[in-house]
C-alpha positions in Angstrom: 32.8 -20.1 11.6 32.5 -23.5 13.1 36.0 -22.9 15.1 34.6 -19.9 16.4 31.6 -21.3 17.5 32.4 -24.9 18.9 31.3 -25.3 22.3 28.7 -22.8 22.3 25.3 -23.0 21.5 23.1 -20.1 21.7 20.1 -20.9 24.4 18.1 -17.5 24.2 17.1 -14.8 21.9 18.6 -11.5 23.3 14.8 -9.7 23.9 13.8 -12.2 25.2 16.1 -12.8 28.5 13.9 -11.8 31.4 14.2 -12.1 35.6 12.8 -15.6 35.4 16.6 -16.5 33.8 18.2 -15.1 36.5 20.5 -17.3 38.1 20.6 -19.0 34.9 24.1 -19.6 32.8 22.9 -19.0 29.0 24.6 -18.1 25.8 23.3 -15.5 23.6 24.5 -14.3 20.4 24.2 -11.5 18.0 25.0 -7.5 17.0 27.2 -5.1 19.3 24.5 -2.1 19.3 27.0 -0.4 21.7 30.4 -0.7 23.7 30.7 1.3 27.1 34.4 1.2 28.5 34.3 2.6 31.9 37.8 1.0 32.6 37.2 -1.8 35.3 33.4 -1.9 34.1 32.5 -2.6 30.0 28.9 -2.8 29.3 28.1 -4.3 25.6 24.5 -3.4 24.4 24.0 -6.9 22.2 21.0 -7.1 19.6 19.2 -9.5 17.7 15.7 -9.3 15.9 14.7 -9.6 19.2 15.9 -6.8 21.1 18.6 -6.1 23.2 20.0 -7.4 26.7 23.3 -6.0 28.2 26.5 -7.7 28.8 28.8 -6.8 31.5 32.1 -7.3 32.4 33.7 -5.9 35.9 37.2 -6.4 38.1 36.0 -9.9 38.7 36.0 -11.0 35.4 38.7 -13.4 33.5 41.2 -10.8 32.6 41.3 -12.3 29.2 37.5 -11.9 28.7 37.3 -8.3 29.9 40.1 -7.5 27.3 38.2 -8.7 24.7 35.8 -6.5 25.7 37.2 -3.6 25.0 38.3 -4.7 21.6 34.6 -4.6 20.8 33.1 -2.0 18.4 29.5 -1.3 16.7 28.4 -4.2 14.7 31.1 -6.5 16.0 29.4 -9.9 15.6 29.5 -11.5 19.1 28.4 -15.1 21.2 28.4 -14.4 25.1 28.0 -17.6 27.5 27.3 -15.9 30.9 24.7 -16.0 34.2 21.6 -14.0 33.9 21.3 -11.4 37.0 19.4 -8.5 38.2 20.3 -5.0 36.9 21.5 -2.4 40.0 20.2 0.5 37.8 17.0 -0.6 35.7 16.5 0.4 32.8 12.0 1.0 32.3 12.9 1.9 28.4 13.9 -1.8 27.7 12.2 -5.1 28.2 14.9 -6.6 29.2 16.0 -3.4 31.6 15.6 -5.6 34.7 18.3 -7.8 33.7 22.4 -8.2 32.9 24.2 -11.1 31.7 27.6 -11.5 33.7 29.7 -12.6 30.8 32.0 -15.4 31.5 33.1 -16.5 28.2 33.2 -13.9 25.1 33.6 -14.5 21.2 34.1 -12.2 18.4 33.1 -14.2 15.6 33.4 -11.2 12.9 34.7 -7.7 12.9 33.0 -4.9 11.5 34.3 -1.9 9.8 32.6 1.4 11.2 28.9 1.4 8.9 28.1 4.2 7.2 25.4 5.4 9.1 24.5 4.9 12.9 22.0 1.9 13.2 19.3 3.0 15.6 15.8 2.7 15.5 14.9 6.9 15.2 17.2 7.7 12.4 17.4 10.9 10.0 20.0 9.2 7.8 19.2 9.6 4.3 16.9 7.4 2.6 18.9 6.6 -0.3 22.1 5.8 1.8 20.1 3.4 4.0 18.8 1.7 0.7 22.1 1.9 -0.6 23.4 -0.1 2.8 20.1 -2.1 2.8 21.4 -4.9 4.6 22.5 -2.7 7.5 19.5 -0.5 7.4 17.5 -3.7 7.9 19.2 -4.3 11.3 16.9 -1.4 12.7 14.5 -2.8 14.9 11.5 -0.6 13.4 11.9 -2.8 9.8 12.6 -5.8 11.6 9.5 -5.7 13.2 8.2 -4.8 10.0 9.3 -7.7 8.2 8.3 -10.4 10.8 4.7 -8.5 10.8 4.7 -9.1 7.9 5.7 -12.6 7.8 2.5 -13.2 10.7 0.4 -11.9 7.7 1.2 -14.2 5.2 0.8 -17.1 7.7 -2.4 -15.8 9.1 -3.6 -15.6 5.5 -2.9 -18.8 4.9 -4.2 -20.5 7.8 -7.4 -18.6 7.2 -7.9 -20.0 3.8 -6.6 -23.3 4.2 -9.2 -23.8 7.1 -11.6 -22.6 4.5 -11.2 -25.4 1.8 -9.0 -22.7 -0.7 -6.1 -24.8 -2.9 -3.1 -22.8 -3.0 -2.2 -23.1 -6.5 1.1 -21.8 -8.3 0.4 -20.0 -11.7 3.7 -19.2 -14.0 5.8 -16.2 -14.2 6.3 -16.1 -17.2 3.2 -15.4 -19.7 1.5 -13.9 -22.6 1.2 -10.1 -22.8 -2.7 -9.3 -22.2 -3.6 -5.7 -21.8 -4.4 -5.4 -18.0 -4.5 -1.6 -17.8 -0.4 -0.8 -16.9 2.8 -1.5 -19.1 3.9 -5.2 -19.0 7.2 -6.1 -17.6 8.9 -8.5 -20.8 11.0 -11.1 -21.2 13.1 -11.9 -24.2 13.2 -15.7 -25.4 16.3 -17.0 -26.4 14.7 -20.2 -28.3 11.9 -18.2 -30.2 13.8 -15.3 -31.7 11.9 -12.1 -31.3 9.3 -13.4 -29.0 8.5 -12.3 -25.6 7.4 -13.4 -22.4 5.7 -11.1 -20.0 5.6 -10.9 -16.5 1.9 -11.3 -14.6 0.7 -7.8 -13.5 -1.8 -10.7 -12.0 -2.8 -14.0 -12.2 -6.1 -13.1 -13.8 -6.5 -15.2 -16.8 -5.2 -18.4 -14.7 -7.1 -18.0 -11.7 -10.2 -18.1 -14.1 -9.0 -21.0 -16.2 -8.6 -22.7 -12.4 -12.3 -22.4 -12.2 -12.9 -24.0 -15.4 -10.8 -26.5 -14.7 -12.8 -27.8 -11.4 -10.5 -26.2 -8.8 -13.9 -24.4 -7.0 -11.6 -22.0 -4.6 -8.2 -21.0 -5.2 -5.6 -18.8 -3.4 -2.1 -17.8 -4.3 0.0 -15.3 -2.4 1.1 -14.0 -5.7 4.2 -11.9 -7.4 3.1 -9.2 -9.4 4.9 -6.9 -11.9 3.4 -3.7 -13.7 5.6 -0.8 -15.5 4.4 1.9 -13.9 4.8 5.0 -12.4 5.8 4.8 -8.5 4.6 6.5 -5.2 4.4 5.9 -2.0 2.1 3.2 -1.7 3.6 1.1 -5.1 6.0 -0.5 -6.6 6.6 -2.8 -9.7 6.7 -5.9 -8.1 4.4 -6.6 -5.0 2.9 -9.4 -3.7 -1.2 -9.9 -4.4 -3.7 -12.5 -2.3 -4.8 -13.3 -4.7 -8.4 -15.4 -4.3 -11.5 -17.1 -6.8 -14.5 -19.1 -5.9 -16.8 -20.7 -8.2 -20.3 -21.4 -7.5 -20.9 -17.9 -6.0 -22.2 -14.0 -6.7 -21.2 -10.9 -5.6 -22.1 -11.4 -1.9 -20.4 -14.7 -1.6 -17.4 -13.3 -2.9 -17.6 -10.0 -0.3 -18.6 -12.4 2.5 -15.7 -14.3 2.4 -13.3 -11.1 2.0 -15.0 -9.5 5.2 -14.0 -12.8 7.2 -11.0 -12.7 6.2 -10.1 -9.1 7.2 -11.7 -9.8 10.9 -9.5 -12.9 10.9 -6.6 -10.5 9.9 -7.0 -7.9 12.2 -7.9 -10.5 15.1 -5.1 -12.5 15.1 -2.5 -10.2 13.9 -3.7 -7.2 15.6 -6.0 -8.0 18.8 -8.6 -5.8 17.3 -12.2 -6.6 16.2 -13.9 -5.1 13.5 -17.3 -5.1 13.5 -19.0 -6.7 10.3 -20.7 -6.3 8.1 -18.3 -3.6 6.6 -20.2 -0.4 5.4 -20.5 -0.1 2.1 -20.7 2.8 -0.6 -21.3 3.2 -4.5 -18.9 4.3 -6.9 -21.3 7.1 -7.3 -22.0 7.4 -3.5 -18.4 7.8 -2.8 -17.0 10.4 -5.7 -20.2 12.7 -4.6 -19.5 12.7 -0.8 -15.4 12.4 -0.4 -14.7 12.8 -4.2 -12.6 9.4 -4.2 -13.1 5.8 -5.0 -11.1 5.1 -1.8 -12.3 7.4 0.6 -11.0 7.5 4.2 -14.2 7.6 6.2 -12.6 8.6 9.7 -13.3 12.2 9.4 -16.3 14.3 7.5 -15.6 16.8 5.8 -17.5 15.7 3.1 -18.2 17.4 -0.5 -21.3 19.6 -0.8 -23.1 20.5 -4.1 -24.0 24.2 -4.2 -25.4 23.9 -7.5 -29.0 25.1 -6.7 -27.7 27.9 -4.6 -25.7 29.8 -7.2 -27.8 28.9 -10.3 -28.1 32.4 -12.1 -25.4 34.4 -9.8 -23.2 37.0 -11.7 -20.4 34.6 -11.5 -19.4 33.1 -14.8 -17.0 30.8 -13.6 -20.4 29.3 -11.3 -22.8 29.7 -13.7 -21.0 28.4 -17.1 -20.4 25.4 -15.1 -23.6 24.7 -13.9 -24.6 25.5 -17.5 -22.3 23.3 -19.1 -23.7 20.2 -17.1 -20.9 20.5 -14.5 -21.5 21.7 -11.1 -20.1 23.7 -8.5 -19.3 22.1 -5.3 -17.5 22.9 -1.8 -15.7 21.6 1.2 -15.8 23.1 4.7 -12.6 23.5 6.8 -14.0 23.7 10.5 -12.1 26.1 12.4 -9.5 26.3 9.6 -9.3 30.8 9.2 -6.3 30.6 11.5 -4.2 28.0 10.0 -5.0 28.9 5.9 -4.1 32.4 5.5 -4.3 33.8 2.2 -0.9 32.6 1.3 -1.8 29.4 2.4 -4.8 28.5 0.3 -2.9 30.3 -2.4 -0.8 26.9 -2.7 -3.9 25.0 -2.3 -4.9 26.7 -5.2 -1.8 25.7 -7.1 -1.9 21.8 -6.0 -5.9 22.3 -7.3 -4.3 23.5 -10.6 -1.5 20.6 -10.2 -4.1 18.3 -10.5 -6.4 19.2 -13.4 -8.8 22.5 -11.8 -8.5 26.1 -13.5 -8.8 27.4 -10.0 -10.3 27.3 -6.5 -12.5 29.8 -4.7 -12.9 30.6 -1.0 -14.3 32.2 2.2 -12.2 32.8 4.7 -14.2 33.7 8.0 -11.5 35.0 10.3 -12.9 37.9 11.4 -16.6 39.6 12.0 -17.1 39.4 8.7 -15.8 37.1 6.1 -13.3 37.6 3.2 -14.7 35.8 0.5 -12.7 35.6 -3.1 -16.1 36.3 -5.3 -17.8 38.3 -3.0 -18.5 41.3 -5.7 -21.1 38.8 -7.4 -23.3 38.2 -4.3 -24.8 40.2 -1.8 -24.0 39.9 1.8 -27.7 38.0 2.5 -27.1 36.0 -0.5 -23.4 34.6 1.1 -24.7 34.3 3.9 -27.7 31.8 2.9 -24.7 29.8 0.9 -22.7 29.9 4.0 -25.6 28.8 6.2 -26.7 26.4 4.2 -22.8 24.2 3.8 -22.7 24.8 7.3 -19.7 27.7 7.3 -19.4 29.3 10.8 -16.9 32.1 11.7 -13.4 30.3 12.1 -13.9 28.5 9.2 -12.6 28.0 5.5 -15.0 27.1 2.7 -13.1 26.0 -0.7 -15.6 25.7 -3.5 -14.6 25.2 -7.3 -16.5 24.9 -10.5 -16.1 22.5 -13.8 -17.7 19.3 -15.0 -17.8 16.4 -12.6 -14.6 14.8 -13.8 -12.5 17.8 -12.1 -14.4 18.7 -9.2 -14.6 15.8 -7.7 -11.4 14.4 -7.7 -9.8 17.5 -7.2 -11.8 18.3 -3.8 -11.1 15.1 -2.9 -7.8 15.7 -2.9 -7.5 19.1 -1.0 -9.9 17.0 1.6 -7.2 14.5 2.7 -4.7 17.9 2.6 -6.5 19.5 4.5 -7.4 17.0 6.9 -3.6 16.2 7.6 -2.4 19.5 8.0 -5.9 20.3 10.3 -4.8 17.1 12.2 -8.1 15.7 12.4 -7.6 12.3 11.3 -8.7 9.8 14.4 -6.4 6.6 14.8 -8.5 3.3 14.2 -9.1 1.2 10.9 -11.9 2.0 8.7 -12.5 -0.8 6.4 -15.2 0.0 3.5 -16.4 -1.4 0.4 -17.0 0.4 -2.6 -19.3 -1.6 -5.5 -21.4 -0.6 -8.5 -18.3 0.7 -10.5 -18.3 2.0 -13.9 -17.6 -0.8 -16.6 -16.4 1.5 -19.3 -14.2 4.7 -18.3 -13.7 7.1 -21.3 -10.0 7.6 -22.1 -9.1 11.0 -23.9 -6.1 10.0 -24.9 -7.0 7.3 -27.8 -10.7 8.6 -27.9 -12.4 5.4 -26.7 -13.9 3.5 -23.9 -11.3 1.4 -21.6 -12.5 -1.3 -19.3 -11.7 0.2 -15.7 -11.1 -3.0 -13.8 -10.5 -5.2 -16.6 -12.7 -6.9 -19.9 -13.4 -9.9 -17.8 -15.6 -8.1 -15.1 -19.5 -9.0 -15.1 -21.6 -5.9 -16.2 -25.0 -5.7 -13.5 -27.8 -7.6 -15.1 -30.1 -4.7 -15.4 -27.1 -2.9 -17.6 -26.9 -5.4 -20.0 -29.3 -3.1 -22.4 -27.0 -0.2 -22.2 -23.8 -1.9 -23.5 -24.3 -1.0 -27.3 -26.4 2.6 -26.8 -24.6 3.7 -23.8 -21.4 2.1 -22.6 -21.0 5.3 -19.8 -24.3 3.8 -18.0 -22.9 0.3 -17.9 -22.1 -0.6 -14.2 -19.9 -3.8 -13.4 -20.4 -6.4 -10.7 -17.1 -5.2 -8.9 -15.9 -3.9 -5.6 -13.1 -2.8 -4.0 -12.1 -2.8 -0.6 -10.8 0.4 1.1 -9.1 0.9 4.5 -8.0 4.4 5.7 -8.2 5.8 2.2 -6.0 3.0 0.6 -7.7 0.3 -1.7 -6.1 -2.8 -0.1 -8.4 -5.1 -2.8 -10.1 -4.7 -6.4 -12.5 -7.7 -7.3 -15.2 -8.7 -9.5 -17.9 -11.4 -10.9 -16.4 -13.1 -13.7 -18.1 -13.3 -17.2 -18.5 -16.9 -18.3 -20.9 -16.7 -21.2 -18.3 -16.8 -24.2 -20.4 -14.7 -26.4 -20.9 -11.8 -23.6 -17.3 -12.1 -23.7 -16.5 -11.7 -26.9 -19.4 -8.8 -26.9 -17.3 -7.1 -24.1 -14.0 -7.5 -26.4 -15.7 -5.9 -29.2 -17.5 -2.7 -27.2 -13.7 -2.3 -26.0 -12.4 -1.7 -29.9 -10.9 -5.3 -30.1 -10.6 -6.4 -33.4 -11.7 -10.5 -33.7 -8.0 -10.8 -34.6 -6.8 -9.0 -31.5 -9.2 -11.3 -29.5 -7.8 -14.5 -30.9 -4.4 -13.2 -30.2 -4.4 -12.2 -27.0 -7.8 -14.0 -25.2 -7.9 -16.6 -27.7 -7.7 -19.7 -25.2 -9.9 -18.5 -22.4 -12.5 -17.7 -25.2 -12.4 -21.4 -26.4 -11.9 -22.5 -22.3 -15.4 -21.1 -21.9 -16.8 -22.9 -24.3 -16.5 -25.9 -22.5 -18.3 -25.0 -19.6 -17.4 -22.7 -17.2 -19.2 -22.4 -13.5 -20.3 -18.6 -12.4 -16.9 -17.6 -10.3 -15.8 -14.6 -9.0 -12.7 -13.1 -6.9 -10.5 -10.8 -5.7 -6.8 -9.6 -5.1 -5.4 -7.8 -1.6 -2.4 -6.1 -1.7 -0.3 -8.0 1.0 2.0 -4.7 0.7 -0.1 -2.6 1.2 -2.1 -4.2 3.7 1.1 -4.9 5.8 1.8 -0.8 5.4 -1.2 -0.2 7.1 -0.9 -2.6 10.0 2.8 -1.9 10.6 1.8 1.8 10.7 4.5 3.2 8.0 4.1 5.7 5.6 5.8 4.1 2.3 5.6 0.3 1.2 9.3 0.5 1.1 9.2 0.1 4.9 7.8 -3.4 4.9 9.8 -4.7 1.7 13.2 -6.2 2.3 14.9 -5.1 -0.6 12.2 -2.5 -2.3 12.7 -0.3 -5.6 13.1 3.8 -5.3 10.9 6.0 -7.5 12.8 5.5 -10.5 12.3 1.2 -10.6 15.9 1.0 -9.6 17.3 -1.1 -7.0 20.0 1.1 -5.5 22.0 -1.5 -3.0 22.6 -4.0 -6.1 22.4 -1.4 -8.8 19.9 -3.1 -10.9 18.6 -2.4 -13.8 22.2 -2.8 -15.4 23.9 -3.7 -18.3 24.2 -7.3 -19.6 26.9 -8.3 -21.8 26.8 -8.2 -25.7 26.8 -12.2 -25.5 23.8 -12.3 -23.9 22.1 -10.0 -26.1 23.7 -11.5 -29.5 21.6 -14.9 -27.9 18.6 -13.0 -27.2 19.0 -11.4 -30.8 17.8 -7.9 -29.8 20.1 -5.0 -30.5 20.3 -2.0 -27.9 19.5 1.4 -29.8 19.7 3.6 -26.6 22.9 3.9 -24.4 22.6 5.3 -20.8 
């Protein structure tokens, strides 16, 4: 390669050539996006990570140079030396569309076989094929822009926290397995037969120990791993902007988080966001939006109609209220023309798929509304309900009756589905804090209480008396940051009293032996004096996804995993040889 480049040194990136360079002799390098041979006129679009510039060869070009240009095919790697001049035919769709490079020297540094798909910004190529050849897919401008924006986000993040007195500290990648809500990825030990390391789901315990150690303000762009089912905004390995502060309360941590996102939006997006950011308690968020990570850019809030239907003849409604549940609805404004009976049936199936028994509705397309439960109400009673919830001609009202644990999240999901279908979600960035999370959530499967965040979260002071008598009433000093309906951050103030920490462990059903085995070193550390501290972990990948306008985390990661947690390009996970298994004292009981 050194010989091929001898005497040539790149002076300009392709996308940076401009009218200011007219008359200059420059050298550019890149991949061939397109070659057009017009006989005595050859055009080559040369592409690098900054963009495309047009190379031109004509009848005045050296015969050997134009002959070489005719050999060029898609994705050949070239270096070209030439003079910048104005184009006769300007391309307004290209940043470099006013100029071209008249080439006097051309070198083919690497030939390329025909790629398995056309490398272009807009593509309908099957994603599985693109991920199989990810190194080719990454040549597309969209993905390159995403990854460059990601790099900028990381730089801006480090700059902000360094300027605010935070110390970047690396924590171990191979740790002791501790329960944090998802399955661990485990690493077998060759030396300690039958024992395993875990890859960190987060650096939670280590960052708390750094506070005990007196580092006061810690930051890390930490790699984290969770063995859980994937979706559009989840990957098995991800990067967390991990932050912890000492001698703080909830307001201090949240204020620092607000300052960070304000700085980030200004530096990366050129957008000013007003602070302080709006807040909702967990309960209010669930009551109004059916979600603890609501998108507040549009309305369609949930409405409680239990009092209006109490005592009616419709058993579905009355039974739900009598059993301590509720009847709630959402109004899809102007939805009657979109949501036909067939479309409402699809919504019903969606609702059933996520836990509901069914869905009642009013579709007001004509003068008289069509109602799935009309026989249980007089026209006057139905009119009163519709008037109360603001349902008018042209609208659709969707009703659900059940315990709140079902009606709220299911209607919250339908709210999102309908908003997308109706196209009512505006552009923009709507940040929101969710506060006062329940400390415990009931696990139906195990029949016990589990920590909603993690067991190191501090309960709110006024809730401490309920730890023994009413765990469901305990609220936590926990807070999430949400952007456009996506959870970006989860954080809390931590327990620093060793006795209270042990009490919380016991409330979660852990025996003294389990506490010692899993958390003994943390409990012991607290006995040597721990300052009050708290922090948060912001999802870097999700921030990048939203600020890049991407629909999937895979579009902001260089080499992502797919639905089944495999990486198609390299073929991992893969078998390892028998010798390695023997060294690790591992036997495989199942073969693929």
